[in-house]
Structures are given as C-alpha cells and as structure tokens.
C-alpha positions in Angstrom: -98.2 70.2 -10.7 -101.4 68.4 -11.5 -103.0 67.6 -14.8 -106.4 66.5 -15.8 -107.0 62.8 -15.5 -108.2 61.5 -18.9 -107.7 58.5 -21.0 -103.9 58.5 -20.3 -104.2 59.3 -16.6 -103.4 62.7 -17.2 -101.4 70.9 -9.3 -93.7 88.6 13.8 -95.8 88.0 16.3 -93.1 90.4 17.4 -92.5 92.8 14.5 -89.0 93.8 13.6 -89.1 97.4 14.8 -86.2 98.6 12.7 -86.5 98.9 9.0 -84.0 97.4 6.6 -82.6 99.5 3.9 -81.4 97.3 1.1 -80.1 99.3 -1.9 -77.8 102.0 -0.5 -74.3 100.9 0.4 -73.4 101.1 4.1 -71.8 104.5 5.0 -68.4 104.5 6.5 -68.2 105.4 10.2 -67.3 109.0 10.8 -65.4 110.4 13.8 -67.6 112.0 16.4 -67.9 115.8 16.3 -69.7 118.3 18.4 -72.0 119.2 15.5 -74.9 116.9 14.7 -74.8 115.0 11.4 -76.9 116.6 8.6 -78.8 114.1 6.5 -79.3 114.7 2.8 -82.8 114.8 1.4 -83.0 111.2 0.2 -82.0 110.0 3.6 -84.5 112.2 5.3 -87.3 111.0 3.0 -86.2 107.4 3.5 -86.7 107.9 7.3 -90.2 109.3 6.7 -91.2 106.4 4.5 -89.8 103.9 7.0 -91.8 105.6 9.7 -95.0 105.1 7.7 -94.2 101.5 7.0 -93.2 100.8 10.6 -96.6 102.0 11.8 -98.5 100.0 9.2 -96.6 96.8 10.0 -97.3 97.3 13.7 -101.0 97.8 13.0 -101.1 94.8 10.7 -99.6 92.4 13.2 -101.6 93.7 16.0 -105.0 93.6 14.2 -105.5 97.3 14.0 -107.2 98.0 10.6 -107.7 101.6 11.4 -104.0 102.1 12.1 -103.1 100.3 8.9 -105.3 102.6 6.8 -104.5 105.9 8.6 -101.6 106.9 6.3 -103.4 105.8 3.2 -105.4 108.2 1.0 -109.0 107.2 0.3 -108.2 106.6 -3.4 -105.9 103.7 -2.4 -107.8 102.4 0.6 -109.8 99.7 -1.2 -106.7 97.7 -2.1 -105.0 98.3 1.2 -108.1 97.1 3.0 -108.2 93.9 1.0 -104.5 93.2 1.7 -105.0 93.8 5.4 -108.1 91.6 5.7 -106.6 88.8 3.6 -103.3 88.8 5.5 -105.0 88.7 8.9 -107.1 85.6 7.8 -103.9 84.0 6.3 -102.3 84.4 9.8 -99.6 86.9 9.0 -96.8 86.4 11.6 -94.0 88.7 10.6 -93.2 91.5 8.1 -90.0 93.4 7.3 -89.3 96.0 4.7 -86.7 97.9 2.7 -87.0 101.3 1.1 -85.3 103.0 -1.9 -86.1 106.6 -2.6 -86.5 107.2 -6.3 -86.4 110.3 -8.6 -88.1 112.6 -8.8 -88.7 113.0 -5.1 -89.2 116.2 -3.1 -90.2 117.1 0.4 -93.8 117.4 -0.8 -94.0 114.3 -3.0 -91.9 111.1 -2.4 -91.5 108.3 -4.9 -90.3 105.1 -3.1 -89.7 101.5 -4.2 -90.7 99.3 -1.3 -89.8 95.7 -0.7 -91.9 93.9 1.9 -91.2 90.4 3.2 -93.9 88.4 4.9 -94.3 85.0 6.7 -97.7 83.3 7.0 -99.1 80.6 9.3 -96.6 78.6 11.2 -93.7 79.0 8.8 -90.3 79.7 10.3 -89.3 83.2 9.1 -85.7 83.7 8.1 -83.6 86.8 8.4 -84.0 89.6 5.9 -82.3 89.1 2.5 -82.6 91.9 0.0 -83.4 89.6 -3.0 -86.8 88.5 -4.0 -85.7 84.9 -4.6 -84.1 84.4 -1.2 -85.3 84.5 2.4 -88.9 85.1 3.1 -91.3 85.8 0.1 -91.5 89.4 -0.8 -93.7 92.0 -2.4 -92.4 94.9 -4.6 -94.4 98.1 -4.9 -93.8 101.7 -6.2 -95.4 104.0 -3.7 -96.2 107.7 -4.0 -96.5 109.6 -0.7 -97.7 113.2 -0.5 -97.0 115.5 2.5 -100.1 116.8 4.2 -99.4 119.1 7.0 -96.9 117.2 9.2 -97.6 113.7 7.8 -97.0 111.7 4.7 -99.9 109.9 3.1 -99.8 107.1 0.5 -101.6 108.4 -2.5 -100.7 105.7 -5.0 -99.6 102.1 -5.0 -98.3 100.5 -8.2 -97.0 97.1 -9.1 -93.5 96.7 -10.3 -93.7 95.0 -13.7 -91.6 91.9 -14.0 -89.9 92.6 -10.7 -90.9 89.6 -8.7 -91.9 86.0 -9.8 -94.0 85.7 -6.6 -96.4 88.4 -7.7 -99.2 89.0 -8.1 -100.3 87.0 -5.1 -103.9 85.8 -4.8 -104.4 88.1 -1.9 -103.1 91.6 -2.8 -105.9 93.0 -5.0 -109.3 91.6 -4.1 -110.7 90.7 -0.7 -111.0 86.9 -0.7 -113.5 84.6 0.9 -112.2 81.9 3.3 -113.0 78.4 4.6 -110.8 77.1 7.4 -110.3 73.6 8.8 -107.9 71.9 11.2 -105.1 71.5 8.7 -106.1 73.5 5.7 -107.3 77.0 4.8 -109.0 77.5 1.4 -109.5 80.9 -0.2 -110.9 82.3 -3.4 -112.5 85.3 -5.1 -116.1 86.1 -4.1 -117.5 84.1 -7.0 -116.0 80.9 -5.7 -117.3 81.3 -2.1 -119.9 78.5 -2.7 -117.2 76.0 -3.6 -114.7 76.6 -0.8 -116.3 74.1 1.7 -116.2 71.4 -0.9 -112.5 71.9 -1.5 -111.8 72.2 2.2 -113.5 68.8 2.9 -111.4 67.1 0.2 -108.2 68.8 1.5 -108.8 68.0 5.1 -109.2 64.3 4.1 -106.1 64.5 2.0 -104.1 66.0 4.8 -104.6 62.9 7.0 -102.7 60.9 4.2 -100.1 63.5 3.1 -99.0 64.3 6.7 -97.8 60.7 7.0 -95.1 61.3 4.4 -93.3 64.0 6.3 -91.8 64.4 9.7 -92.4 68.1 9.5 -95.6 68.8 7.6 -96.7 72.4 7.1 -98.4 74.1 10.0 -101.4 74.6 7.7 -101.8 74.0 4.0 -102.9 77.0 1.9 -105.1 76.4 -1.1 -106.4 79.1 -3.5 -109.3 78.3 -5.7 -109.0 80.4 -8.9 -111.7 81.3 -11.3 -110.6 81.6 -15.0 -109.7 85.3 -14.6 -107.6 84.7 -11.5 -106.0 81.6 -13.0 -104.5 83.8 -15.7 -103.3 86.5 -13.3 -102.1 84.9 -10.0 -98.4 84.3 -9.9 -98.0 85.3 -13.5 -100.5 82.8 -14.9 -98.1 81.5 -17.6 -99.1 77.8 -17.5 -99.3 74.9 -19.9 -102.8 74.1 -21.1 -102.7 70.7 -19.4 -102.1 72.1 -15.9 -105.2 72.2 -13.6 -103.4 72.9 -10.4 -99.9 73.8 -9.1 -97.8 74.1 -6.0 -95.5 77.1 -5.6 -92.8 77.3 -3.0 -92.5 80.7 -1.4 -88.7 80.6 -1.5 -87.8 78.5 1.5 -90.7 79.6 3.6 -93.8 77.5 3.0 -95.8 77.3 -0.1 -99.1 77.9 -1.9 -101.4 75.6 -3.9 -103.5 77.0 -6.7 -106.4 75.1 -8.3 -108.3 75.9 -11.4 -111.9 75.7 -10.3 -113.4 75.2 -13.8 -111.5 71.9 -14.1 -110.9 70.4 -10.6 -114.5 70.7 -9.7 -115.7 68.6 -12.6 -115.9 65.6 -10.4 -115.2 64.6 -6.7 -112.5 62.2 -7.9 -110.7 64.8 -10.0 -110.8 67.2 -7.0 -109.5 64.6 -4.5 -106.6 63.4 -6.6 -105.5 66.9 -7.6 -105.7 68.3 -4.0 -103.8 65.3 -2.6 -101.2 65.5 -5.4 -100.5 69.2 -4.8 -100.4 68.8 -1.1 -97.8 66.0 -1.6 -95.6 68.6 -3.3 -95.8 70.7 -0.1 -94.2 68.0 2.0 -91.6 66.8 -0.6 -90.4 70.0 -2.2 -90.0 72.6 0.6 -87.5 73.9 1.4 -85.7 73.2 -1.8 -82.1 74.2 -2.8 -82.3 72.4 -6.2 -81.2 74.9 -8.8 -82.2 72.7 -11.8 -85.4 70.9 -10.9 -86.6 70.4 -14.5 -84.4 67.4 -15.1 -85.9 65.8 -11.9 -89.6 66.4 -12.9 -90.2 62.6 -13.4 -89.3 62.1 -9.7 -91.0 65.4 -8.5 -94.3 64.4 -10.1 -93.8 60.7 -9.5 -93.7 61.0 -5.7 -96.6 63.4 -5.8 -98.6 60.9 -7.8 -97.6 58.1 -5.5 -98.8 60.1 -2.5 -101.7 61.6 -4.5 -103.2 58.2 -5.3 -102.2 56.6 -2.0 -103.2 54.1 -0.7 -103.8 52.9 -4.3 -101.0 51.1 -6.0 -99.7 52.4 -9.4 -101.0 49.4 -11.3 -104.5 50.1 -10.1 -104.6 53.7 -11.3 -104.7 55.6 -14.6 -100.9 55.4 -14.7 -101.1 51.8 -16.0 -103.1 52.9 -19.0 -100.6 55.7 -19.8 -97.7 53.3 -19.8 -99.6 50.7 -21.9 -100.3 53.3 -24.5 -96.7 54.4 -24.5 -95.5 50.8 -25.0 -98.0 50.2 -27.7 -97.3 53.4 -29.6 -93.6 54.1 -29.0 -91.9 51.0 -27.7 -90.6 49.5 -24.5 -89.7 51.5 -21.4 -85.9 51.9 -21.2 -85.4 53.9 -18.1 -87.4 55.4 -15.2 -85.8 58.8 -16.0 -87.9 60.8 -18.4 -86.8 63.9 -20.3 -88.1 67.3 -19.0 -91.4 68.5 -20.5 -91.6 71.4 -23.0 -94.5 73.3 -24.5 -94.3 70.9 -27.5 -94.8 67.8 -25.3 -97.9 66.0 -26.4 -100.5 64.4 -24.1 -98.9 61.0 -24.2 -95.5 62.3 -23.4 -96.8 64.3 -20.4 -98.9 61.3 -19.1 -95.9 59.0 -19.5 -93.6 61.2 -17.4 -96.1 61.2 -14.6 -96.9 57.5 -14.9 -93.3 56.4 -15.1 -92.4 58.5 -12.0 -95.5 57.1 -10.2 -94.5 53.5 -10.9 -90.8 54.2 -10.2 -91.6 55.5 -6.7 -93.8 52.4 -6.2 -90.8 50.3 -7.1 -88.5 52.1 -4.7 -91.0 51.7 -1.9 -91.4 48.0 -2.7 -87.7 47.4 -2.9 -86.3 49.6 -0.2 -89.2 50.9 2.0 -90.9 54.2 2.3 -88.2 55.8 4.5 -85.4 55.2 2.1 -87.5 56.3 -0.8 -88.3 59.6 0.9 -84.6 60.0 1.7 -83.7 59.5 -2.0 -86.4 62.0 -3.0 -85.1 64.6 -0.5 -81.5 64.2 -1.8 -82.5 64.6 -5.4 -85.6 66.9 -5.4 -84.7 69.2 -2.5 -80.9 69.0 -2.1 -80.2 68.8 -5.8 -77.9 65.8 -5.7 -77.2 63.8 -8.8 -79.1 60.5 -9.1 -76.1 58.2 -8.7 -74.6 59.5 -5.4 -78.1 59.9 -4.0 -78.9 56.2 -4.9 -75.7 55.0 -3.4 -76.4 56.8 -0.2 -80.1 56.0 0.1 -80.1 52.5 -1.3 -76.5 51.3 -1.2 -76.5 50.7 -4.9 -75.5 52.7 -8.1 -78.5 54.3 -9.8 -77.9 52.2 -12.9 -78.7 49.1 -10.9 -81.7 50.7 -9.3 -83.0 51.9 -12.7 -82.6 48.5 -14.4 -84.4 46.8 -11.6 -87.3 49.2 -11.6 -87.8 49.0 -15.4 -88.2 45.3 -14.9 -90.6 45.8 -12.0 -92.7 48.2 -14.0 -92.8 46.0 -17.1 -94.2 43.2 -15.0 -97.0 45.4 -13.7 -98.4 47.1 -16.8 
C-alpha cells in the first residue's frame, strides 16, 4: 500500500467443460434399475443454467462475443458486453462456475446464485474451491433467467451484497480503456484514457527493477488507474485517507494494483515511486498463506519501500526525514518492529512505520545480503512464520540479536 510522499516521506485456454455444483451435498449412489432416474425441478433447472453458463464460458475463452451475448436479454447486454471485452483484453485463460437454484424458481422463471472463478494472464489456475477466499478469484451474482420458447435467457444480473471481498472488480461494470506494454497492462475508465500511457511508461521502467527481486515475477503486472468515483467503488473502496494506491492479492492467483489518479499523477516522481512500490508487493506477497499480516505491516511495507526506492539507499530518501521527526518528537527508536496501523494513526506514526521498515530491510541487505533478506521476508510475510524462527533460519541468529543490531545501524544513518 502506498501513501503520499510529503514532509515525512509519506499502493482455460481449455475450458473445464463440466460445471461445478458447490452448495448441494453429493447424492448417495443408487442401485441401477431399468427405469431412468427422474430429476426434481431444482436439479432440472440447475442443468439448464449450467448449460447457459457452459456455452458462455466457451464463447468467452474462444473470442466469440456473439456467442457470449446470445443467451442475454437486451436489457442486460451492456454490462455483459463490458465484462466480455474487458476480460478478453485482460487475457482471460480459464473460467469455472457453480450454480445454486434459489426460491422462488419455476420452469418459466429461474433464480440462480452463480459463482464464477477466473484466471487472468499467465497465472497458474488452481482447482475449483467453493469458497470466495480460496482457489482462483471469484465473482458472485444473482441471475434471473426467463424461458423463451425452448431456451433460457438472462434477463437480470444483480450483485450479491457483502458476498465477496474481491468485488466489485474494476472490469465488471464499465468497458475500460487499455494500454499494454511488454511487462505491464494498464486499464482505467474512459475519462482516464489520456493518462494510461504515462502510467504504462512508469510501470514498464519499474518492472525492470522489480523483476530482479523475484525468481518468479508475474507474467504481466496489472494496474488499474481509478478516478475518484472508481476509487470509492472498486474492491469496496474502504481505504484510509492517506492511501494513494494499493496492491490486492487475488487469493493465491496473481494480484491487482489500483492507483488513485488524482494523487499519483501530481508529479512524475510520485507516480514512479508509487508504481514501483506497489509492484514490489506483487513479487513479495503472492502467494500468501499469512493469516495475520497486520502485525507484519512494518516488513510488508518496508520491503516494498526498499524496492520502490531502489537503487536509492534509505538514508537518501524521505524515510530519513520521517525517522528524524520521530526521534525529535517522540524519542529514540527502540525496535525495527512497529505496531500495526489503525484509523487513529497520525501522519507521523504512518510515516515512521514505512520508514523504519525501509531502513530495517536496508540493514538486513547490508548485513546478510539480498537473497537472505528475501528469504526472511518470504518466511514472515508469505508463510506467516514468527520473527524469531524465521530469523534463525534465514540469518542464523535470534531475531532479538538482529533487531538490536539494526536499531544501531539505523541510528547511525539518520
């Protein structure tokens, strides 16, 4: 997550042809009989909805916009068209789905809750999991389908309120504009089209730096440039006032970066630092199995700042002024570990967490080398290990010793 830099130094190619049904419990096997099994109405309707979705997913992955829109009533086609065109430009590679028939449903009108998983770009797509917080990222919708002659047509698509922390995505409501480079794709609403190339240039330059800090960098970094309206909506929009950009992991399958245009475009330096910082998160945080990352925020943001400012040294950046202000106003630094931030955290507290982490990572690189620093970051940030066992494995020393040495190192450089 990036903040504004101010006085204190403050973001299937082969589709699965079979649908996945995730709410109903598996039925027990029945002995074979001469008479064919008779499905109840919900099961019959489930098959009909699955058939519609299967055809749409095939069309989406094969670049068939007409086929994608065929089972959609004209009243819903605008949104469906935007989703299709955006996903094609985002290099959709796989999609799977699950269906739950909901009441009241009849043969003429079906109400279905649909869960759709997706994988973009070069991300490895995991097997289906019927949870929004596991496996590939997912979309949740309530669909209404109406029978017309022999076919079902989607007549309404509605969002599921509070059903999924990965919605609304930037690409599921409005057709975006795109700029594509060798390592990065940048997208935004139509009003930001004029700024996309500027962001792309900064991001392509940043990628040449960030890629060096990972043995497996993303196939392509995705950046969304938000206007103020989109900033408040995309991915829930509940952000602290000091945030100007953020990185969001799509479960364990890649990630997105969102930038607030009205702030990151204020200067070329602000843009470059924010982009490189957020791209650093993409190579140090994904995939993550850390169930309590808030306590590790000092390290999460510290390594992102270290990479974000690279090749600059911490003492030659705004981080130095943040720590000087902290020492002058609140006393000497006692540890490189900083408490998690809250909504009540003031600017100096926020800046000091970032700056302390930045300096701490610089200390670890200076003392143990980049490879061992990155190993420590992986163990703590992604694997969720405690600081002491991670330090003993990565550095051969207890964390208490590492902490004390880095406090001294930092004090000498501010």
